[in-house]
C-alpha positions as CSV (number, residue, x, y, z in Angstrom):
1,M,10.3,-4.2,-24.4
2,Q,7.7,-1.4,-24.3
3,I,5.1,-1.1,-21.6
4,Q,2.3,0.8,-23.2
5,N,-0.9,2.5,-21.8
6,I,-4.2,0.6,-21.9
7,I,-7.0,2.9,-23.0
8,D,-10.4,1.8,-24.2
9,G,-9.3,-1.8,-24.3
10,H,-6.2,-1.3,-26.4
11,S,-2.5,-1.2,-25.7
12,I,-1.4,2.1,-27.2
13,D,1.7,4.3,-27.2
14,P,1.6,7.7,-25.4
15,I,0.3,10.5,-27.6
16,D,3.5,12.4,-27.5
17,N,5.6,9.2,-28.0
18,R,7.7,9.9,-25.0
19,W,9.2,7.0,-22.9
20,I,10.9,6.4,-19.6
21,D,13.6,3.8,-19.0
22,V,12.8,1.1,-16.5
23,F,15.6,-0.7,-14.6
24,E,15.7,-4.1,-12.9
25,P,16.7,-3.6,-9.2
26,A,18.5,-6.9,-8.9
27,N,21.1,-6.0,-11.5
28,G,20.7,-2.3,-12.0
29,K,20.2,-2.8,-15.8
30,F,17.7,-1.3,-18.2
31,Y,15.1,-3.8,-19.3
32,A,12.1,-1.8,-20.7
33,T,10.7,1.5,-21.8
34,L,7.6,2.8,-20.3
35,A,4.9,5.1,-21.7
36,N,5.5,8.7,-20.4
37,S,1.9,10.0,-20.5
38,N,0.5,13.5,-20.0
39,E,-2.7,15.4,-19.9
40,A,-3.6,14.5,-23.5
41,D,-3.5,10.8,-22.6
42,V,-5.6,11.4,-19.6
43,N,-8.2,13.2,-21.7
44,K,-8.3,10.2,-24.1
45,A,-8.7,7.8,-21.2
46,V,-11.5,9.9,-19.7
47,E,-13.4,9.9,-23.0
48,A,-13.2,6.1,-23.1
49,A,-14.4,5.9,-19.5
50,E,-17.3,8.2,-20.1
51,S,-18.4,6.1,-23.0
52,A,-18.2,2.9,-21.0
53,F,-19.8,4.2,-17.7
54,E,-23.5,3.9,-18.5
55,E,-23.2,0.3,-19.6
56,W,-20.9,-0.8,-16.8
57,S,-22.8,1.0,-14.0
58,N,-26.0,-0.7,-15.2
59,F,-24.6,-4.2,-15.1
60,T,-26.3,-6.3,-12.5
61,I,-24.4,-6.8,-9.3
62,A,-24.3,-10.5,-10.1
63,K,-22.7,-9.8,-13.5
64,R,-20.1,-7.4,-12.0
65,S,-19.3,-10.0,-9.3
66,E,-18.9,-12.7,-11.9
67,I,-16.4,-10.7,-13.9
68,L,-14.3,-9.8,-10.8
69,M,-14.3,-13.5,-9.9
70,N,-13.1,-14.3,-13.4
71,I,-10.2,-11.8,-12.9
72,A,-9.3,-13.5,-9.5
73,H,-9.2,-16.9,-11.1
74,A,-7.0,-15.6,-14.0
75,I,-4.5,-14.0,-11.6
76,E,-4.2,-17.3,-9.8
77,S,-3.8,-19.2,-13.1
78,Q,-0.9,-16.9,-14.0
79,L,0.7,-16.8,-10.6
80,D,4.1,-17.9,-11.6
81,S,4.5,-15.4,-14.5
82,L,3.1,-12.5,-12.4
83,A,5.3,-13.3,-9.5
84,A,8.4,-13.4,-11.7
85,A,7.4,-10.0,-13.2
86,E,6.8,-8.5,-9.8
87,S,10.1,-9.7,-8.5
88,K,12.0,-8.5,-11.5
89,D,10.3,-5.1,-11.4
90,N,10.5,-4.5,-7.6
91,G,13.6,-6.5,-6.4
92,K,11.6,-8.4,-3.8
93,P,12.3,-12.1,-3.3
94,L,10.5,-14.2,-5.8
95,S,9.3,-16.4,-3.0
96,L,7.6,-13.4,-1.3
97,A,5.9,-12.3,-4.5
98,A,4.6,-15.9,-5.1
99,K,3.4,-16.5,-1.5
100,V,2.1,-13.0,-0.7
101,D,1.8,-10.4,-3.4
102,I,0.1,-12.2,-6.2
103,P,-2.2,-14.4,-4.1
104,R,-3.3,-11.2,-2.3
105,A,-4.1,-9.5,-5.6
106,A,-6.4,-12.4,-6.5
107,D,-7.9,-12.2,-3.0
108,N,-8.7,-8.5,-3.4
109,F,-10.8,-9.2,-6.5
110,R,-12.4,-12.2,-5.0
111,F,-13.2,-10.4,-1.7
112,F,-14.9,-7.4,-3.5
113,A,-16.7,-9.7,-5.9
114,H,-18.4,-11.1,-2.8
115,A,-18.6,-7.9,-0.8
116,I,-20.6,-6.0,-3.5
117,T,-23.3,-8.7,-3.3
118,Q,-23.7,-8.0,0.5
119,F,-23.4,-4.2,0.3
120,A,-26.8,-3.0,1.4
121,S,-28.6,0.4,1.4
122,E,-30.3,1.6,4.6
123,S,-33.9,2.6,5.3
124,H,-35.3,4.4,8.3
125,E,-39.0,4.5,9.2
126,S,-40.0,7.6,11.2
127,I,-42.7,6.2,13.5
128,G,-45.7,8.5,13.9
129,L,-44.7,10.9,11.1
130,K,-45.8,8.6,8.2
131,T,-42.3,9.0,6.7
132,I,-39.8,6.6,5.4
133,N,-36.2,7.4,4.3
134,Y,-34.1,5.2,2.2
135,T,-30.6,5.7,0.9
136,L,-29.3,4.8,-2.5
137,R,-25.7,4.3,-3.2
138,H,-24.7,5.0,-6.8
139,P,-21.3,4.7,-8.4
140,I,-19.4,8.0,-8.5
141,G,-18.6,7.8,-12.2
142,I,-14.9,8.1,-13.1
143,V,-12.4,7.7,-10.3
144,G,-8.6,7.9,-10.2
145,C,-6.5,5.2,-8.5
146,I,-2.8,5.9,-8.0
147,S,-0.7,3.2,-6.4
148,P,3.0,2.9,-5.1
149,W,6.0,0.8,-6.0
150,N,6.5,-1.2,-2.8
151,L,3.6,-3.7,-3.3
152,P,2.8,-3.0,-6.9
153,L,0.0,-5.5,-7.8
154,Y,-1.1,-6.0,-4.2
155,L,-2.0,-2.4,-3.7
156,F,-3.1,-1.7,-7.3
157,T,-5.8,-4.3,-7.1
158,W,-6.7,-3.1,-3.5
159,K,-7.9,0.1,-5.1
160,I,-9.2,-1.0,-8.4
161,A,-11.3,-4.0,-7.3
162,P,-13.7,-2.0,-5.0
163,A,-14.0,0.8,-7.5
164,L,-15.0,-1.6,-10.3
165,A,-17.3,-3.6,-8.0
166,A,-19.2,-0.4,-7.1
167,G,-19.8,0.3,-10.8
168,N,-17.2,3.0,-11.5
169,C,-14.9,3.4,-14.4
170,V,-11.2,3.7,-13.4
171,I,-8.3,5.8,-14.6
172,A,-5.4,4.0,-12.9
173,K,-1.7,4.9,-12.6
174,P,0.9,2.5,-11.2
175,S,4.3,3.7,-10.1
176,E,6.6,4.4,-13.0
177,I,9.3,2.4,-11.1
178,T,7.2,-0.8,-11.0
179,P,4.7,-0.8,-13.9
180,M,4.9,-4.3,-15.3
181,T,2.2,-6.2,-13.4
182,A,-0.3,-3.4,-13.7
183,F,0.1,-3.7,-17.5
184,L,-0.3,-7.5,-17.3
185,L,-3.4,-7.0,-15.1
186,G,-5.0,-4.7,-17.7
187,K,-4.8,-7.5,-20.3
188,I,-6.1,-10.0,-17.8
189,C,-9.1,-7.8,-17.0
190,L,-10.0,-7.5,-20.7
191,E,-9.7,-11.3,-21.2
192,S,-11.9,-11.9,-18.2
193,G,-14.9,-10.0,-19.6
194,L,-14.4,-6.5,-18.3
195,P,-15.8,-4.1,-21.0
196,K,-13.5,-1.8,-22.9
197,G,-13.0,1.6,-21.3
198,V,-14.0,0.5,-17.8
199,L,-10.3,0.2,-16.7
200,N,-7.8,2.5,-18.3
201,I,-4.1,2.2,-17.2
202,L,-1.9,5.2,-17.7
203,N,1.9,5.2,-17.1
204,G,4.3,8.0,-16.5
205,L,5.5,10.4,-13.9
206,G,3.4,11.6,-11.0
207,S,4.3,15.2,-11.8
208,S,2.7,14.9,-15.2
209,V,0.2,12.2,-15.7
210,G,-0.5,11.8,-12.0
211,Q,-1.2,15.5,-11.6
212,A,-3.4,15.5,-14.7
213,I,-5.5,12.7,-13.2
214,V,-5.9,14.5,-9.9
215,S,-6.8,17.8,-11.5
216,H,-9.1,16.5,-14.3
217,P,-12.7,17.9,-13.7
218,K,-14.4,14.7,-14.7
219,I,-12.5,12.4,-12.3
220,K,-14.6,12.8,-9.1
221,A,-12.6,10.8,-6.6
222,I,-8.9,10.0,-6.0
223,S,-7.5,7.0,-4.1
224,F,-3.8,7.4,-3.5
225,T,-1.2,5.4,-1.6
226,G,2.3,6.8,-1.3
227,G,4.4,9.4,0.4
228,T,3.0,12.1,2.8
229,Q,4.5,15.0,0.8
230,T,2.9,13.8,-2.4
231,G,-0.4,13.2,-0.6
232,A,-0.3,16.8,0.6
233,Q,0.2,18.0,-3.0
234,I,-2.7,15.9,-4.2
235,A,-5.0,17.2,-1.4
236,A,-4.0,20.8,-2.3
237,T,-5.1,20.2,-5.9
238,A,-8.2,18.0,-5.3
239,A,-9.8,19.6,-2.2
240,P,-10.7,22.9,-3.9
241,K,-12.4,20.9,-6.7
242,F,-14.4,19.0,-4.0
243,K,-13.2,15.6,-5.0
244,K,-13.5,12.7,-2.7
245,L,-10.1,11.7,-1.3
246,S,-8.6,8.6,0.2
247,L,-5.0,9.1,1.1
248,E,-2.9,6.2,2.6
249,L,0.4,7.8,3.3
250,G,3.6,7.2,5.3
251,G,4.3,5.5,8.6
252,K,6.9,5.4,11.4
253,N,5.4,2.6,13.3
254,P,6.3,1.7,16.9
255,N,6.8,-1.8,18.2
256,L,6.3,-2.0,22.0
257,I,7.8,-5.1,23.6
258,F,7.1,-5.9,27.3
259,E,8.8,-8.3,29.6
260,D,5.7,-10.6,29.9
261,C,5.4,-11.3,26.1
262,D,5.8,-14.6,24.4
263,Y,9.5,-14.0,23.8
264,D,10.2,-16.5,21.0
265,K,7.1,-15.6,19.0
266,M,7.8,-11.9,19.5
267,L,11.4,-12.2,18.3
268,N,10.5,-14.1,15.1
269,T,7.7,-11.8,14.3
270,T,9.7,-8.7,15.0
271,L,12.4,-9.9,12.6
272,R,9.7,-10.2,9.9
273,S,8.0,-6.9,10.8
274,S,11.3,-5.1,10.6
275,F,12.6,-6.3,7.3
276,S,9.9,-7.9,5.1
277,N,10.1,-6.6,1.6
278,Q,13.4,-4.9,2.4
279,G,11.6,-2.9,5.0
280,Q,9.6,-1.2,2.2
281,I,6.2,-1.7,3.7
282,C,4.3,1.2,5.2
283,L,3.3,-1.1,8.1
284,C,6.9,-2.2,9.1
285,G,7.7,-1.6,12.7
286,S,10.7,0.6,12.3
287,R,10.9,1.9,15.9
288,I,11.4,-0.9,18.4
289,F,10.9,0.0,22.1
290,V,11.8,-2.7,24.6
291,E,11.2,-2.9,28.4
292,R,14.5,-2.3,30.1
293,S,14.5,-5.6,32.0
294,I,14.8,-7.6,28.8
295,Y,16.4,-5.0,26.6
296,N,20.0,-6.4,26.6
297,K,18.8,-9.9,25.9
298,F,16.6,-8.8,23.1
299,K,19.3,-6.6,21.6
300,T,21.7,-9.6,21.5
301,D,19.2,-12.0,20.2
302,F,17.7,-9.7,17.6
303,V,21.1,-8.5,16.2
304,N,22.2,-12.1,15.9
305,A,19.0,-13.0,14.0
306,V,19.4,-10.0,11.7
307,K,23.0,-11.0,10.9
308,S,21.7,-14.4,9.8
309,L,19.4,-13.0,7.2
310,N,20.5,-13.8,3.7
311,V,20.7,-10.8,1.3
312,G,20.7,-12.0,-2.2
313,H,19.3,-12.1,-5.7
314,P,15.5,-12.2,-5.7
315,S,15.3,-15.4,-7.6
316,D,17.5,-17.3,-5.1
317,P,15.1,-19.4,-2.9
318,Q,17.5,-18.8,0.0
319,T,17.1,-15.0,-0.2
320,D,15.5,-13.3,2.8
321,I,16.1,-9.8,1.6
322,G,16.3,-8.8,-2.0
323,A,17.2,-5.6,-3.7
324,L,15.9,-2.1,-2.9
325,V,13.6,-0.7,-5.5
326,S,15.9,1.8,-7.1
327,D,19.4,3.3,-6.9
328,S,18.0,6.7,-5.8
329,H,16.1,5.0,-3.0
330,L,19.1,3.0,-1.9
331,Q,21.1,6.2,-1.7
332,K,18.4,7.9,0.4
333,V,18.3,5.0,2.9
334,K,22.1,5.0,3.1
335,R,22.1,8.7,3.9
336,Y,20.0,8.1,6.9
337,I,22.3,5.3,8.1
338,D,25.3,7.5,7.6
339,M,23.8,10.2,9.8
340,A,23.4,7.8,12.7
341,P,26.6,8.9,14.6
342,S,25.7,12.5,14.4
343,E,22.2,11.7,15.7
344,G,23.6,9.9,18.7
345,G,22.9,6.5,17.2
346,K,25.1,3.4,17.4
347,I,25.1,1.0,14.4
348,L,24.8,-2.5,15.9
349,C,24.9,-4.3,12.6
350,G,24.5,-3.8,8.8
351,G,24.0,-0.6,7.0
352,D,26.6,-1.3,4.3
353,I,26.2,-1.8,0.6
354,K,26.0,-5.5,-0.2
355,I,27.8,-6.7,-3.4
356,I,26.2,-9.8,-5.0
357,S,28.5,-11.8,-7.2
358,G,27.3,-11.5,-10.8
359,F,24.9,-8.7,-9.9
360,E,27.4,-6.1,-8.8
361,E,25.3,-3.2,-10.1
362,G,22.2,-4.3,-8.1
363,Y,20.7,-2.2,-5.2
364,Y,21.5,-4.3,-2.2
365,L,21.9,-3.2,1.4
366,N,22.6,-5.3,4.5
367,P,19.8,-4.9,7.1
368,C,20.7,-2.3,9.7
369,V,19.9,-2.1,13.5
370,I,20.7,1.2,15.2
371,E,20.6,1.8,18.9
372,I,19.5,5.3,19.9
373,D,19.1,7.2,23.1
374,N,16.8,10.1,21.9
375,N,13.4,9.5,20.3
376,A,13.5,13.0,18.9
377,C,16.3,12.2,16.5
378,R,15.6,12.2,12.7
379,L,16.1,8.5,12.6
380,N,13.0,8.1,14.7
381,Q,11.0,11.0,13.4
382,E,11.3,10.6,9.6
383,E,10.2,7.8,7.4
384,I,13.3,5.9,6.1
385,F,11.3,3.1,4.3
386,G,14.1,0.6,4.1
387,P,15.8,-2.2,6.0
388,V,16.6,0.0,9.0
389,V,15.2,-0.2,12.5
390,T,16.1,1.6,15.8
391,L,16.2,0.2,19.3
392,M,15.5,2.0,22.5
393,P,14.6,0.9,26.1
394,F,11.7,2.1,28.2
395,D,10.9,1.8,31.9
396,S,7.2,2.1,32.2
397,E,4.0,1.7,30.2
398,K,3.4,5.4,30.2
399,E,6.9,6.1,28.8
400,A,6.3,3.5,26.1
401,L,3.1,5.1,25.1
402,D,4.6,8.6,25.0
403,L,7.5,7.3,22.9
404,A,5.1,5.6,20.5
405,N,2.9,8.6,20.0
406,S,5.6,11.3,19.7
407,V,5.8,11.3,15.9
408,S,3.7,13.0,13.2
409,Y,2.7,9.6,11.8
410,G,-0.1,7.3,13.0
411,L,-0.5,4.3,10.7
412,S,0.1,1.2,12.8
413,A,1.5,0.0,16.1
414,S,2.4,-3.4,17.6
415,V,2.1,-4.3,21.2
416,W,3.7,-7.4,22.7
417,T,2.3,-8.4,26.1
418,N,0.3,-11.1,27.8
419,N,-1.3,-8.6,30.2
420,L,-4.8,-8.2,28.9
421,N,-5.5,-5.0,30.7
422,R,-2.3,-3.4,29.4
423,S,-3.1,-4.5,25.8
424,M,-6.6,-2.9,26.1
425,R,-5.2,0.3,27.6
426,L,-2.5,0.8,25.0
427,S,-4.7,-0.2,22.1
428,E,-7.1,2.5,23.1
429,K,-4.5,5.2,23.6
430,L,-2.1,4.6,20.7
431,E,-2.5,7.2,18.0
432,S,-2.7,4.9,15.0
433,G,-5.3,3.5,12.7
434,I,-4.2,-0.1,13.3
435,V,-3.0,-1.8,16.4
436,W,-1.7,-5.4,16.4
437,V,-1.4,-7.2,19.7
438,N,1.0,-10.2,19.8
439,T,1.0,-10.3,16.0
440,W,1.8,-8.3,12.9
441,M,0.4,-7.9,9.4
442,Q,-2.6,-10.2,10.0
443,R,-5.3,-8.6,7.9
444,D,-9.0,-9.4,7.7
445,L,-10.1,-7.7,4.5
446,R,-13.4,-6.7,6.1
447,T,-11.8,-4.3,8.5
448,P,-11.0,-0.6,7.9
449,F,-7.5,0.2,6.9
450,G,-5.8,3.6,7.1
451,G,-4.0,6.0,9.4
452,T,-4.2,9.1,11.5
453,K,-2.2,12.3,11.6
454,D,0.3,12.5,8.7
455,S,-0.4,8.9,7.8
456,G,-3.5,9.8,5.8
457,V,-7.2,10.6,5.4
458,G,-10.0,8.1,5.0
459,R,-10.2,4.3,5.2
460,E,-9.9,1.5,2.7
461,G,-11.0,-2.1,3.0
462,G,-14.4,-3.9,3.4
463,F,-17.5,-1.8,3.1
464,E,-15.4,1.3,3.9
465,A,-14.0,1.1,0.4
466,L,-17.4,0.5,-1.2
467,R,-18.7,3.5,0.7
468,F,-15.9,5.6,-0.6
469,F,-16.5,4.6,-4.2
470,T,-20.2,5.3,-4.1
471,E,-22.3,8.5,-3.6
472,P,-25.1,8.3,-1.1
473,K,-28.5,9.8,-2.0
474,N,-31.3,9.9,0.7
475,I,-34.9,9.8,-0.4
476,C,-37.6,10.8,2.0
477,I,-41.3,9.9,1.3
478,N,-44.2,11.0,3.4
479,Y,-47.4,9.0,3.0
480,S,-51.0,9.2,4.4
481,D,-53.3,6.5,5.8
């Protein structure tokens, strides 16, 4: 099978006719070739977007909203086939793709189809000066959207939907590791009435086509989700060109557990927040800090619960944890686990390669819990991005806060306590863009999403996304009696 580019409404081969092999994580076998695009392909996509922009940006809001709703309905109607493609491409359990990833992709289009109809400009009357100011918000033009491999369609649509809703044309690049559902989405968009050239999907390596998108002078904004190091490279290229940037980067998220929490709810949610999607979610709570009075009980109960998780083929309905996304990523995660003893860590369970009968070449790893005694160790300071968490006790609220904040990342944090004052104090002082209290991963799409410190720049979600994908222009009128 060949996964082509989509440019100007057509599925086409890369100009240089170069291809990349794509592998299925569940069995480690080759299953498709992917277009390996470069600057020439980007130039062709930009030409198509330029031709489409005037018409698309002048569509009424009602018409744009209608087309986005059509896309949402089409995603839902093809849920089973999209979920199967996502699971095959990424290695995540089919049940997770069907219950979370694909429905959320539809929700993203539906949400922004509605949001654009409520996105209002501001006006300001200057009393006594006979002056009125009003602000217009126009689409930027051509924007670049680059998405990661961990939540392929979920995050691809999270970027594309608001960009399209605001009237922009999009040059989009999915991860070369998980390109299938982006390709399928491109076809859905065209079948749902999106004009040719409005959404162009380019495949290939970040170092070639990704860099060409970021550096192209006619692409005025970049929305990127991925690793912090790559984000820094994008910023170094885009900032001198005065492009708008939204960078959602890595996380090393703390989970603070206090004695007065709802213990059973906390335990079940912490299991999920640690290992959902094989721990390959930037919001997973990978550093677990527990009040010393319940630390031993939690350690015993949590390790037993982790041992009961079923690692298996993604299509098996009994599977809790599927395959990691690639062999290279599996080896990276394994290297962190192997360094645990030298970092003063004690492996409490898991961390070994899992062999699945019939799928021996797949990228499976038993979920790992490591007890540490030093928050400064690499296990707690660097993003592992796999089914690995660390445990460490604390004795006071202040110590818990210091442990939580003592990393370079600041994406999300979870706090488990029934003390209202404590939850308010910690939520205010935690250095993160998102704080969950007595829950995890509950998202209202109207709220701003993003991180602080090395976890990124800017915010996505709700009107924040529509503000990012528009350019404000203030008009000041002075009038006389």
